[in-house]
PQR file of N, CA, C, O and H, with PARSE charges and radii, in Angstrom:
ATOM      1  N   UNK A   1     109.423 116.332 160.045 -0.4000 1.5000
ATOM      2  CA  UNK A   1     109.986 115.045 159.800 -0.0000 2.0000
ATOM      3  C   UNK A   1     109.079 114.319 158.812  0.5500 1.7000
ATOM      4  O   UNK A   1     107.857 114.456 158.863 -0.5500 1.4000
ATOM      5  N   UNK A   2     109.667 113.570 157.942 -0.4000 1.5000
ATOM      6  CA  UNK A   2     108.914 112.760 156.991 -0.0000 2.0000
ATOM      7  C   UNK A   2     109.176 111.287 157.273  0.5500 1.7000
ATOM      8  O   UNK A   2     110.324 110.859 157.389 -0.5500 1.4000
ATOM      9  H   UNK A   2     110.660 113.459 157.900  0.4000 1.0000
ATOM     10  N   UNK A   3     108.101 110.521 157.382 -0.4000 1.5000
ATOM     11  CA  UNK A   3     108.195 109.079 157.607 -0.0000 2.0000
ATOM     12  C   UNK A   3     107.634 108.392 156.368  0.5500 1.7000
ATOM     13  O   UNK A   3     106.525 108.694 155.927 -0.5500 1.4000
ATOM     14  H   UNK A   3     107.168 110.869 157.288  0.4000 1.0000
ATOM     15  N   UNK A   4     108.408 107.467 155.813 -0.4000 1.5000
ATOM     16  CA  UNK A   4     107.947 106.685 154.666 -0.0000 2.0000
ATOM     17  C   UNK A   4     107.993 105.221 155.083  0.5500 1.7000
ATOM     18  O   UNK A   4     109.065 104.663 155.322 -0.5500 1.4000
ATOM     19  H   UNK A   4     109.309 107.221 156.171  0.4000 1.0000
ATOM     20  N   UNK A   5     106.818 104.608 155.167 -0.4000 1.5000
ATOM     21  CA  UNK A   5     106.733 103.216 155.602 -0.0000 2.0000
ATOM     22  C   UNK A   5     105.352 102.672 155.248  0.5500 1.7000
ATOM     23  O   UNK A   5     104.573 103.331 154.559 -0.5500 1.4000
ATOM     24  H   UNK A   5     105.948 105.060 154.973  0.4000 1.0000
ATOM     25  N   UNK A   6     105.057 101.466 155.725 -0.4000 1.5000
ATOM     26  CA  UNK A   6     103.730 100.900 155.511 -0.0000 2.0000
ATOM     27  C   UNK A   6     102.730 101.703 156.348  0.5500 1.7000
ATOM     28  O   UNK A   6     103.095 102.285 157.369 -0.5500 1.4000
ATOM     29  H   UNK A   6     105.690 100.931 156.285  0.4000 1.0000
ATOM     30  N   UNK A   7     101.458 101.729 155.906 -0.4000 1.5000
ATOM     31  CA  UNK A   7     100.443 102.538 156.601 -0.0000 2.0000
ATOM     32  C   UNK A   7     100.344 102.257 158.099  0.5500 1.7000
ATOM     33  O   UNK A   7     100.198 103.190 158.888 -0.5500 1.4000
ATOM     34  H   UNK A   7     101.161 101.256 155.077  0.4000 1.0000
ATOM     35  N   UNK A   8     100.422 100.980 158.507 -0.4000 1.5000
ATOM     36  CA  UNK A   8     100.274 100.655 159.926 -0.0000 2.0000
ATOM     37  C   UNK A   8     101.408 101.268 160.750  0.5500 1.7000
ATOM     38  O   UNK A   8     101.185 101.699 161.881 -0.5500 1.4000
ATOM     39  H   UNK A   8     100.540 100.222 157.866  0.4000 1.0000
ATOM     40  N   UNK A   9     102.600 101.310 160.204 -0.4000 1.5000
ATOM     41  CA  UNK A   9     103.728 101.886 160.929 -0.0000 2.0000
ATOM     42  C   UNK A   9     103.650 103.413 160.935  0.5500 1.7000
ATOM     43  O   UNK A   9     103.974 104.046 161.940 -0.5500 1.4000
ATOM     44  H   UNK A   9     102.782 100.959 159.285  0.4000 1.0000
ATOM     45  N   UNK A  10     103.227 103.997 159.835 -0.4000 1.5000
ATOM     46  CA  UNK A  10     103.111 105.454 159.766 -0.0000 2.0000
ATOM     47  C   UNK A  10     102.158 105.988 160.825  0.5500 1.7000
ATOM     48  O   UNK A  10     102.436 107.014 161.445 -0.5500 1.4000
ATOM     49  H   UNK A  10     102.963 103.482 159.019  0.4000 1.0000
ATOM     50  N   UNK A  11     101.046 105.310 161.038 -0.4000 1.5000
ATOM     51  CA  UNK A  11     100.080 105.765 162.043 -0.0000 2.0000
ATOM     52  C   UNK A  11     100.732 105.852 163.415  0.5500 1.7000
ATOM     53  O   UNK A  11     100.548 106.832 164.137 -0.5500 1.4000
ATOM     54  H   UNK A  11     100.820 104.476 160.535  0.4000 1.0000
ATOM     55  N   UNK A  12     101.495 104.826 163.770 -0.4000 1.5000
ATOM     56  CA  UNK A  12     102.149 104.800 165.075 -0.0000 2.0000
ATOM     57  C   UNK A  12     103.277 105.825 165.148  0.5500 1.7000
ATOM     58  O   UNK A  12     103.417 106.516 166.157 -0.5500 1.4000
ATOM     59  H   UNK A  12     101.645 104.030 163.183  0.4000 1.0000
ATOM     60  N   UNK A  13     104.082 105.930 164.096 -0.4000 1.5000
ATOM     61  CA  UNK A  13     105.201 106.877 164.084 -0.0000 2.0000
ATOM     62  C   UNK A  13     104.702 108.321 164.158  0.5500 1.7000
ATOM     63  O   UNK A  13     105.292 109.145 164.857 -0.5500 1.4000
ATOM     64  H   UNK A  13     103.969 105.368 163.277  0.4000 1.0000
ATOM     65  N   UNK A  14     103.625 108.629 163.445 -0.4000 1.5000
ATOM     66  CA  UNK A  14     103.070 109.982 163.479 -0.0000 2.0000
ATOM     67  C   UNK A  14     102.487 110.272 164.863  0.5500 1.7000
ATOM     68  O   UNK A  14     102.661 111.372 165.387 -0.5500 1.4000
ATOM     69  H   UNK A  14     103.146 107.959 162.878  0.4000 1.0000
ATOM     70  N   UNK A  15     101.812 109.315 165.447 -0.4000 1.5000
ATOM     71  CA  UNK A  15     101.259 109.488 166.794 -0.0000 2.0000
ATOM     72  C   UNK A  15     102.370 109.813 167.795  0.5500 1.7000
ATOM     73  O   UNK A  15     102.240 110.731 168.605 -0.5500 1.4000
ATOM     74  H   UNK A  15     101.671 108.421 165.022  0.4000 1.0000
ATOM     75  N   UNK A  16     103.459 109.051 167.730 -0.4000 1.5000
ATOM     76  CA  UNK A  16     104.582 109.282 168.644 -0.0000 2.0000
ATOM     77  C   UNK A  16     105.214 110.645 168.381  0.5500 1.7000
ATOM     78  O   UNK A  16     105.504 111.389 169.317 -0.5500 1.4000
ATOM     79  H   UNK A  16     103.565 108.304 167.073  0.4000 1.0000
ATOM     80  N   UNK A  17     105.426 110.970 167.108 -0.4000 1.5000
ATOM     81  CA  UNK A  17     106.022 112.256 166.759 -0.0000 2.0000
ATOM     82  C   UNK A  17     105.200 113.428 167.257  0.5500 1.7000
ATOM     83  O   UNK A  17     105.745 114.368 167.833 -0.5500 1.4000
ATOM     84  H   UNK A  17     105.190 110.365 166.347  0.4000 1.0000
ATOM     85  N   UNK A  18     103.899 113.383 167.042 -0.4000 1.5000
ATOM     86  CA  UNK A  18     103.028 114.464 167.504 -0.0000 2.0000
ATOM     87  C   UNK A  18     103.042 114.569 169.026  0.5500 1.7000
ATOM     88  O   UNK A  18     103.014 115.668 169.580 -0.5500 1.4000
ATOM     89  H   UNK A  18     103.455 112.619 166.574  0.4000 1.0000
ATOM     90  N   UNK A  19     103.085 113.419 169.696 -0.4000 1.5000
ATOM     91  CA  UNK A  19     103.151 113.421 171.155 -0.0000 2.0000
ATOM     92  C   UNK A  19     104.434 114.097 171.650  0.5500 1.7000
ATOM     93  O   UNK A  19     104.444 114.722 172.710 -0.5500 1.4000
ATOM     94  H   UNK A  19     103.108 112.527 169.246  0.4000 1.0000
ATOM     95  N   UNK A  20     105.500 113.969 170.884 -0.4000 1.5000
ATOM     96  CA  UNK A  20     106.791 114.552 171.255 -0.0000 2.0000
ATOM     97  C   UNK A  20     106.980 115.968 170.708  0.5500 1.7000
ATOM     98  O   UNK A  20     108.057 116.549 170.843 -0.5500 1.4000
ATOM     99  H   UNK A  20     105.492 113.461 170.023  0.4000 1.0000
ATOM    100  N   UNK A  21     105.934 116.521 170.090 -0.4000 1.5000
ATOM    101  CA  UNK A  21     106.000 117.892 169.591 -0.0000 2.0000
ATOM    102  C   UNK A  21     106.733 118.038 168.267  0.5500 1.7000
ATOM    103  O   UNK A  21     107.219 119.123 167.946 -0.5500 1.4000
ATOM    104  H   UNK A  21     105.059 116.049 169.980  0.4000 1.0000
ATOM    105  N   UNK A  22     106.817 116.973 167.503 -0.4000 1.5000
ATOM    106  CA  UNK A  22     107.501 116.993 166.208 -0.0000 2.0000
ATOM    107  C   UNK A  22     106.472 117.186 165.108  0.5500 1.7000
ATOM    108  O   UNK A  22     105.427 116.535 165.109 -0.5500 1.4000
ATOM    109  H   UNK A  22     106.422 116.092 167.763  0.4000 1.0000
ATOM    110  N   UNK A  23     106.763 118.077 164.172 -0.4000 1.5000
ATOM    111  CA  UNK A  23     105.925 118.282 162.994 -0.0000 2.0000
ATOM    112  C   UNK A  23     106.232 117.145 162.028  0.5500 1.7000
ATOM    113  O   UNK A  23     107.297 117.128 161.412 -0.5500 1.4000
ATOM    114  H   UNK A  23     107.612 118.606 164.171  0.4000 1.0000
ATOM    115  N   UNK A  24     105.316 116.204 161.890 -0.4000 1.5000
ATOM    116  CA  UNK A  24     105.598 114.976 161.143 -0.0000 2.0000
ATOM    117  C   UNK A  24     104.513 114.700 160.114  0.5500 1.7000
ATOM    118  O   UNK A  24     103.336 114.982 160.339 -0.5500 1.4000
ATOM    119  H   UNK A  24     104.450 116.218 162.390  0.4000 1.0000
ATOM    120  N   UNK A  25     104.927 114.147 158.988 -0.4000 1.5000
ATOM    121  CA  UNK A  25     104.015 113.740 157.919 -0.0000 2.0000
ATOM    122  C   UNK A  25     104.443 112.355 157.450  0.5500 1.7000
ATOM    123  O   UNK A  25     105.628 112.025 157.489 -0.5500 1.4000
ATOM    124  H   UNK A  25     105.883 113.918 158.805  0.4000 1.0000
ATOM    125  N   UNK A  26     103.494 111.550 157.012 -0.4000 1.5000
ATOM    126  CA  UNK A  26     103.819 110.202 156.559 -0.0000 2.0000
ATOM    127  C   UNK A  26     103.384 109.952 155.130  0.5500 1.7000
ATOM    128  O   UNK A  26     102.348 110.443 154.681 -0.5500 1.4000
ATOM    129  H   UNK A  26     102.531 111.818 156.980  0.4000 1.0000
ATOM    130  N   UNK A  27     104.187 109.187 154.431 -0.4000 1.5000
ATOM    131  CA  UNK A  27     103.854 108.710 153.089 -0.0000 2.0000
ATOM    132  C   UNK A  27     103.815 107.193 153.150  0.5500 1.7000
ATOM    133  O   UNK A  27     104.750 106.556 153.633 -0.5500 1.4000
ATOM    134  H   UNK A  27     105.028 108.788 154.795  0.4000 1.0000
ATOM    135  N   UNK A  28     102.725 106.621 152.654 -0.4000 1.5000
ATOM    136  CA  UNK A  28     102.520 105.180 152.754 -0.0000 2.0000
ATOM    137  C   UNK A  28     103.183 104.429 151.607  0.5500 1.7000
ATOM    138  O   UNK A  28     103.031 104.779 150.437 -0.5500 1.4000
ATOM    139  H   UNK A  28     101.965 107.139 152.261  0.4000 1.0000
ATOM    140  N   UNK A  29     103.926 103.384 151.978 -0.4000 1.5000
ATOM    141  CA  UNK A  29     104.492 102.452 151.013 -0.0000 2.0000
ATOM    142  C   UNK A  29     103.477 101.339 150.773  0.5500 1.7000
ATOM    143  O   UNK A  29     102.383 101.349 151.337 -0.5500 1.4000
ATOM    144  H   UNK A  29     104.050 103.100 152.929  0.4000 1.0000
ATOM    145  N   UNK A  30     103.844 100.400 149.946 -0.4000 1.5000
ATOM    146  CA  UNK A  30     102.975  99.275 149.604 -0.0000 2.0000
ATOM    147  C   UNK A  30     102.597  98.475 150.850  0.5500 1.7000
ATOM    148  O   UNK A  30     103.443  98.227 151.710 -0.5500 1.4000
ATOM    149  H   UNK A  30     104.733 100.391 149.488  0.4000 1.0000
ATOM    150  N   UNK A  31     101.343  98.076 150.947 -0.4000 1.5000
ATOM    151  CA  UNK A  31     100.868  97.263 152.067 -0.0000 2.0000
ATOM    152  C   UNK A  31     101.422  95.849 151.982  0.5500 1.7000
ATOM    153  O   UNK A  31     101.735  95.353 150.900 -0.5500 1.4000
ATOM    154  H   UNK A  31     100.656  98.278 150.249  0.4000 1.0000
ATOM    155  N   UNK A  32     101.538  95.212 153.136 -0.4000 1.5000
ATOM    156  CA  UNK A  32     101.987  93.828 153.214 -0.0000 2.0000
ATOM    157  C   UNK A  32     100.779  92.920 153.026  0.5500 1.7000
ATOM    158  O   UNK A  32      99.717  93.170 153.596 -0.5500 1.4000
ATOM    159  H   UNK A  32     101.285  95.615 154.015  0.4000 1.0000
ATOM    160  N   UNK A  33     100.938  91.868 152.233 -0.4000 1.5000
ATOM    161  CA  UNK A  33      99.818  90.956 152.006 -0.0000 2.0000
ATOM    162  C   UNK A  33     100.291  89.511 152.194  0.5500 1.7000
ATOM    163  O   UNK A  33     101.478  89.246 152.380 -0.5500 1.4000
ATOM    164  H   UNK A  33     101.801  91.665 151.770  0.4000 1.0000
ATOM    165  N   UNK A  34      99.345  88.605 152.141 -0.4000 1.5000
ATOM    166  CA  UNK A  34      99.672  87.189 152.254 -0.0000 2.0000
ATOM    167  C   UNK A  34      99.839  86.738 153.684  0.5500 1.7000
ATOM    168  O   UNK A  34      99.297  87.345 154.607 -0.5500 1.4000
ATOM    169  H   UNK A  34      98.380  88.820 151.989  0.4000 1.0000
ATOM    170  N   UNK A  35     100.607  85.646 153.867 -0.4000 1.5000
ATOM    171  CA  UNK A  35     100.799  85.060 155.190 -0.0000 2.0000
ATOM    172  C   UNK A  35     101.471  86.034 156.162  0.5500 1.7000
ATOM    173  O   UNK A  35     101.171  86.030 157.356 -0.5500 1.4000
ATOM    174  H   UNK A  35     101.047  85.152 153.116  0.4000 1.0000
ATOM    175  N   UNK A  36     102.367  86.856 155.654 -0.4000 1.5000
ATOM    176  CA  UNK A  36     103.073  87.794 156.522 -0.0000 2.0000
ATOM    177  C   UNK A  36     102.149  88.856 157.105  0.5500 1.7000
ATOM    178  O   UNK A  36     102.445  89.424 158.156 -0.5500 1.4000
ATOM    179  H   UNK A  36     102.611  86.859 154.684  0.4000 1.0000
ATOM    180  N   UNK A  37     101.030  89.130 156.430 -0.4000 1.5000
ATOM    181  CA  UNK A  37     100.147  90.190 156.915 -0.0000 2.0000
ATOM    182  C   UNK A  37      99.482  89.818 158.241  0.5500 1.7000
ATOM    183  O   UNK A  37      99.254  90.698 159.071 -0.5500 1.4000
ATOM    184  H   UNK A  37     100.790  88.669 155.576  0.4000 1.0000
ATOM    185  N   UNK A  38      99.170  88.556 158.459 -0.4000 1.5000
ATOM    186  CA  UNK A  38      98.536  88.135 159.714 -0.0000 2.0000
ATOM    187  C   UNK A  38      99.500  88.358 160.879  0.5500 1.7000
ATOM    188  O   UNK A  38      99.125  88.929 161.903 -0.5500 1.4000
ATOM    189  H   UNK A  38      99.355  87.842 157.785  0.4000 1.0000
ATOM    190  N   UNK A  39     100.731  87.907 160.718 -0.4000 1.5000
ATOM    191  CA  UNK A  39     101.751  88.080 161.756 -0.0000 2.0000
ATOM    192  C   UNK A  39     102.017  89.569 161.996  0.5500 1.7000
ATOM    193  O   UNK A  39     102.134  90.005 163.142 -0.5500 1.4000
ATOM    194  H   UNK A  39     101.036  87.443 159.886  0.4000 1.0000
ATOM    195  N   UNK A  40     102.112  90.333 160.930 -0.4000 1.5000
ATOM    196  CA  UNK A  40     102.384  91.765 161.035 -0.0000 2.0000
ATOM    197  C   UNK A  40     101.243  92.486 161.731  0.5500 1.7000
ATOM    198  O   UNK A  40     101.488  93.356 162.566 -0.5500 1.4000
ATOM    199  H   UNK A  40     102.018  89.979 160.000  0.4000 1.0000
ATOM    200  N   UNK A  41     100.012  92.147 161.410 -0.4000 1.5000
ATOM    201  CA  UNK A  41      98.860  92.786 162.046 -0.0000 2.0000
ATOM    202  C   UNK A  41      98.801  92.487 163.542  0.5500 1.7000
ATOM    203  O   UNK A  41      98.477  93.372 164.334 -0.5500 1.4000
ATOM    204  H   UNK A  41      99.813  91.440 160.732  0.4000 1.0000
ATOM    205  N   UNK A  42      99.108  91.262 163.935 -0.4000 1.5000
ATOM    206  CA  UNK A  42      99.132  90.918 165.351 -0.0000 2.0000
ATOM    207  C   UNK A  42     100.236  91.693 166.074  0.5500 1.7000
ATOM    208  O   UNK A  42     100.017  92.260 167.145 -0.5500 1.4000
ATOM    209  H   UNK A  42      99.371  90.543 163.292  0.4000 1.0000
ATOM    210  N   UNK A  43     101.417  91.706 165.473 -0.4000 1.5000
ATOM    211  CA  UNK A  43     102.536  92.432 166.074 -0.0000 2.0000
ATOM    212  C   UNK A  43     102.222  93.921 166.187  0.5500 1.7000
ATOM    213  O   UNK A  43     102.556  94.552 167.190 -0.5500 1.4000
ATOM    214  H   UNK A  43     101.596  91.245 164.604  0.4000 1.0000
ATOM    215  N   UNK A  44     101.586  94.480 165.169 -0.4000 1.5000
ATOM    216  CA  UNK A  44     101.251  95.903 165.182 -0.0000 2.0000
ATOM    217  C   UNK A  44     100.213  96.215 166.249  0.5500 1.7000
ATOM    218  O   UNK A  44     100.297  97.256 166.901 -0.5500 1.4000
ATOM    219  H   UNK A  44     101.315  93.967 164.354  0.4000 1.0000
ATOM    220  N   UNK A  45      99.242  95.340 166.438 -0.4000 1.5000
ATOM    221  CA  UNK A  45      98.253  95.536 167.500 -0.0000 2.0000
ATOM    222  C   UNK A  45      98.945  95.643 168.850  0.5500 1.7000
ATOM    223  O   UNK A  45      98.650  96.543 169.636 -0.5500 1.4000
ATOM    224  H   UNK A  45      99.174  94.494 165.909  0.4000 1.0000
ATOM    225  N   UNK A  46      99.868  94.721 169.119 -0.4000 1.5000
ATOM    226  CA  UNK A  46     100.602  94.739 170.380 -0.0000 2.0000
ATOM    227  C   UNK A  46     101.504  95.969 170.482  0.5500 1.7000
ATOM    228  O   UNK A  46     101.654  96.542 171.561 -0.5500 1.4000
ATOM    229  H   UNK A  46     100.108  93.989 168.480  0.4000 1.0000
ATOM    230  N   UNK A  47     102.105  96.373 169.362 -0.4000 1.5000
ATOM    231  CA  UNK A  47     102.961  97.566 169.359 -0.0000 2.0000
ATOM    232  C   UNK A  47     102.158  98.823 169.664  0.5500 1.7000
ATOM    233  O   UNK A  47     102.663  99.729 170.327 -0.5500 1.4000
ATOM    234  H   UNK A  47     101.984  95.908 168.485  0.4000 1.0000
ATOM    235  N   UNK A  48     100.926  98.895 169.194 -0.4000 1.5000
ATOM    236  CA  UNK A  48     100.080 100.061 169.486 -0.0000 2.0000
ATOM    237  C   UNK A  48      99.747 100.129 170.974  0.5500 1.7000
ATOM    238  O   UNK A  48      99.768 101.206 171.571 -0.5500 1.4000
ATOM    239  H   UNK A  48     100.516  98.160 168.655  0.4000 1.0000
ATOM    240  N   UNK A  49      99.442  98.989 171.563 -0.4000 1.5000
ATOM    241  CA  UNK A  49      99.164  98.950 173.004 -0.0000 2.0000
ATOM    242  C   UNK A  49     100.401  99.397 173.773  0.5500 1.7000
ATOM    243  O   UNK A  49     100.301 100.193 174.706 -0.5500 1.4000
ATOM    244  H   UNK A  49      99.425  98.115 171.078  0.4000 1.0000
ATOM    245  N   UNK A  50     101.565  98.886 173.384 -0.4000 1.5000
ATOM    246  CA  UNK A  50     102.818  99.252 174.049 -0.0000 2.0000
ATOM    247  C   UNK A  50     103.101 100.743 173.889  0.5500 1.7000
ATOM    248  O   UNK A  50     103.573 101.380 174.831 -0.5500 1.4000
ATOM    249  H   UNK A  50     101.646  98.239 172.626  0.4000 1.0000
ATOM    250  N   UNK A  51     102.828 101.301 172.738 -0.4000 1.5000
ATOM    251  CA  UNK A  51     103.046 102.733 172.509 -0.0000 2.0000
ATOM    252  C   UNK A  51     102.203 103.568 173.460  0.5500 1.7000
ATOM    253  O   UNK A  51     102.702 104.518 174.064 -0.5500 1.4000
ATOM    254  H   UNK A  51     102.445 100.784 171.973  0.4000 1.0000
ATOM    255  N   UNK A  52     100.937 103.222 173.597 -0.4000 1.5000
ATOM    256  CA  UNK A  52     100.050 103.962 174.504 -0.0000 2.0000
ATOM    257  C   UNK A  52     100.573 103.875 175.936  0.5500 1.7000
ATOM    258  O   UNK A  52     100.604 104.872 176.656 -0.5500 1.4000
ATOM    259  H   UNK A  52     100.532 102.450 173.107  0.4000 1.0000
ATOM    260  N   UNK A  53     100.981 102.675 176.340 -0.4000 1.5000
ATOM    261  CA  UNK A  53     101.524 102.509 177.693 -0.0000 2.0000
ATOM    262  C   UNK A  53     102.812 103.309 177.877  0.5500 1.7000
ATOM    263  O   UNK A  53     102.984 103.992 178.886 -0.5500 1.4000
ATOM    264  H   UNK A  53     100.955 101.865 175.755  0.4000 1.0000
ATOM    265  N   UNK A  54     103.706 103.223 176.909 -0.4000 1.5000
ATOM    266  CA  UNK A  54     104.988 103.926 177.001 -0.0000 2.0000
ATOM    267  C   UNK A  54     104.810 105.438 177.094  0.5500 1.7000
ATOM    268  O   UNK A  54     105.482 106.090 177.893 -0.5500 1.4000
ATOM    269  H   UNK A  54     103.567 102.667 176.090  0.4000 1.0000
ATOM    270  N   UNK A  55     103.915 106.000 176.289 -0.4000 1.5000
ATOM    271  CA  UNK A  55     103.763 107.450 176.233 -0.0000 2.0000
ATOM    272  C   UNK A  55     102.905 108.020 177.358  0.5500 1.7000
ATOM    273  O   UNK A  55     103.147 109.138 177.813 -0.5500 1.4000
ATOM    274  H   UNK A  55     103.369 105.471 175.640  0.4000 1.0000
ATOM    275  N   UNK A  56     101.909 107.267 177.809 -0.4000 1.5000
ATOM    276  CA  UNK A  56     100.922 107.824 178.730 -0.0000 2.0000
ATOM    277  C   UNK A  56     100.950 107.282 180.154  0.5500 1.7000
ATOM    278  O   UNK A  56     100.363 107.881 181.055 -0.5500 1.4000
ATOM    279  H   UNK A  56     101.713 106.359 177.440  0.4000 1.0000
ATOM    280  N   UNK A  57     101.617 106.170 180.362 -0.4000 1.5000
ATOM    281  CA  UNK A  57     101.605 105.570 181.693 -0.0000 2.0000
ATOM    282  C   UNK A  57     103.020 105.365 182.239  0.5500 1.7000
ATOM    283  O   UNK A  57     103.313 105.721 183.380 -0.5500 1.4000
ATOM    284  H   UNK A  57     102.093 105.684 179.630  0.4000 1.0000
ATOM    285  N   UNK A  58     103.892 104.786 181.409 -0.4000 1.5000
ATOM    286  CA  UNK A  58     105.245 104.460 181.856 -0.0000 2.0000
ATOM    287  C   UNK A  58     106.254 105.571 181.586  0.5500 1.7000
ATOM    288  O   UNK A  58     107.308 105.626 182.219 -0.5500 1.4000
ATOM    289  H   UNK A  58     103.654 104.496 180.482  0.4000 1.0000
ATOM    290  N   UNK A  59     105.929 106.454 180.646 -0.4000 1.5000
ATOM    291  CA  UNK A  59     106.810 107.561 180.250 -0.0000 2.0000
ATOM    292  C   UNK A  59     108.215 107.055 179.899  0.5500 1.7000
ATOM    293  O   UNK A  59     109.219 107.619 180.331 -0.5500 1.4000
ATOM    294  H   UNK A  59     105.073 106.409 180.132  0.4000 1.0000
ATOM    295  N   UNK A  60     108.258 105.990 179.115 -0.4000 1.5000
ATOM    296  CA  UNK A  60     109.510 105.367 178.701 -0.0000 2.0000
ATOM    297  C   UNK A  60     110.328 106.337 177.855  0.5500 1.7000
ATOM    298  O   UNK A  60     109.794 107.017 176.979 -0.5500 1.4000
ATOM    299  H   UNK A  60     107.442 105.531 178.764  0.4000 1.0000
ATOM    300  N   UNK A  61     111.628 106.390 178.128 -0.4000 1.5000
ATOM    301  CA  UNK A  61     112.538 107.251 177.382 -0.0000 2.0000
ATOM    302  C   UNK A  61     113.235 106.445 176.285  0.5500 1.7000
ATOM    303  O   UNK A  61     113.365 105.227 176.407 -0.5500 1.4000
ATOM    304  H   UNK A  61     112.061 105.837 178.840  0.4000 1.0000
ATOM    305  N   UNK A  62     113.685 107.108 175.219 -0.4000 1.5000
ATOM    306  CA  UNK A  62     114.392 106.402 174.146 -0.0000 2.0000
ATOM    307  C   UNK A  62     115.652 105.710 174.664  0.5500 1.7000
ATOM    308  O   UNK A  62     116.327 106.225 175.555 -0.5500 1.4000
ATOM    309  H   UNK A  62     113.579 108.097 175.120  0.4000 1.0000
ATOM    310  N   UNK A  63     115.965 104.548 174.103 -0.4000 1.5000
ATOM    311  CA  UNK A  63     117.177 103.821 174.494 -0.0000 2.0000
ATOM    312  C   UNK A  63     118.385 104.300 173.704  0.5500 1.7000
ATOM    313  O   UNK A  63     119.491 104.365 174.240 -0.5500 1.4000
ATOM    314  H   UNK A  63     115.417 104.130 173.379  0.4000 1.0000
ATOM    315  N   UNK A  64     118.184 104.631 172.451 -0.4000 1.5000
ATOM    316  CA  UNK A  64     119.287 104.993 171.567 -0.0000 2.0000
ATOM    317  C   UNK A  64     119.068 106.401 171.047  0.5500 1.7000
ATOM    318  O   UNK A  64     118.611 106.588 169.920 -0.5500 1.4000
ATOM    319  H   UNK A  64     117.285 104.578 172.016  0.4000 1.0000
ATOM    320  N   UNK A  65     119.390 107.380 171.856 -0.4000 1.5000
ATOM    321  CA  UNK A  65     119.183 108.757 171.456 -0.0000 2.0000
ATOM    322  C   UNK A  65     120.542 109.437 171.367  0.5500 1.7000
ATOM    323  O   UNK A  65     121.189 109.701 172.381 -0.5500 1.4000
ATOM    324  H   UNK A  65     119.761 107.229 172.772  0.4000 1.0000
ATOM    325  N   UNK A  66     120.957 109.711 170.155 -0.4000 1.5000
ATOM    326  CA  UNK A  66     122.228 110.393 169.942 -0.0000 2.0000
ATOM    327  C   UNK A  66     122.009 111.874 169.747  0.5500 1.7000
ATOM    328  O   UNK A  66     120.887 112.375 169.831 -0.5500 1.4000
ATOM    329  H   UNK A  66     120.432 109.496 169.332  0.4000 1.0000
ATOM    330  N   UNK A  67     123.102 112.562 169.485 -0.4000 1.5000
ATOM    331  CA  UNK A  67     123.024 113.988 169.240 -0.0000 2.0000
ATOM    332  C   UNK A  67     122.423 114.285 167.881  0.5500 1.7000
ATOM    333  O   UNK A  67     122.280 113.387 167.051 -0.5500 1.4000
ATOM    334  H   UNK A  67     124.013 112.155 169.417  0.4000 1.0000
ATOM    335  N   UNK A  68     122.069 115.551 167.648 -0.4000 1.5000
ATOM    336  CA  UNK A  68     121.501 115.931 166.350 -0.0000 2.0000
ATOM    337  C   UNK A  68     122.526 115.748 165.221  0.5500 1.7000
ATOM    338  O   UNK A  68     123.728 115.938 165.411 -0.5500 1.4000
ATOM    339  H   UNK A  68     122.185 116.280 168.323  0.4000 1.0000
ATOM    340  N   UNK A  69     122.026 115.384 164.074 -0.4000 1.5000
ATOM    341  CA  UNK A  69     122.854 115.247 162.872 -0.0000 2.0000
ATOM    342  C   UNK A  69     122.399 116.307 161.896  0.5500 1.7000
ATOM    343  O   UNK A  69     121.256 116.283 161.439 -0.5500 1.4000
ATOM    344  H   UNK A  69     121.050 115.229 163.920  0.4000 1.0000
ATOM    345  N   UNK A  70     123.276 117.234 161.570 -0.4000 1.5000
ATOM    346  CA  UNK A  70     122.917 118.295 160.641 -0.0000 2.0000
ATOM    347  C   UNK A  70     123.032 117.796 159.212  0.5500 1.7000
ATOM    348  O   UNK A  70     124.017 117.150 158.854 -0.5500 1.4000
ATOM    349  H   UNK A  70     124.205 117.253 161.941  0.4000 1.0000
ATOM    350  N   UNK A  71     122.038 118.089 158.403 -0.4000 1.5000
ATOM    351  CA  UNK A  71     122.022 117.712 156.995 -0.0000 2.0000
ATOM    352  C   UNK A  71     122.290 118.968 156.177  0.5500 1.7000
ATOM    353  O   UNK A  71     121.597 119.974 156.322 -0.5500 1.4000
ATOM    354  H   UNK A  71     121.238 118.613 158.695  0.4000 1.0000
ATOM    355  N   UNK A  72     123.287 118.900 155.329 -0.4000 1.5000
ATOM    356  CA  UNK A  72     123.650 120.074 154.522 -0.0000 2.0000
ATOM    357  C   UNK A  72     122.755 120.217 153.328  0.5500 1.7000
ATOM    358  O   UNK A  72     122.919 121.150 152.542 -0.5500 1.4000
ATOM    359  H   UNK A  72     123.851 118.082 155.212  0.4000 1.0000
TER
END
């Protein structure tokens, strides 16, 4: 799987993918700067904590998991 996003999101997405046994690689898009970066960094910190809890303690399952989509 290939993930293309900001570096902070790629780290979390790759961590989750590897935990689920998915071969995943990330490509970083442009970083967020300015006033939005403070809010984004705080939200990302909390999202990382939630990810650790979901994967290692709560074993939360996906809410929106559909069937496989084949790409031709």
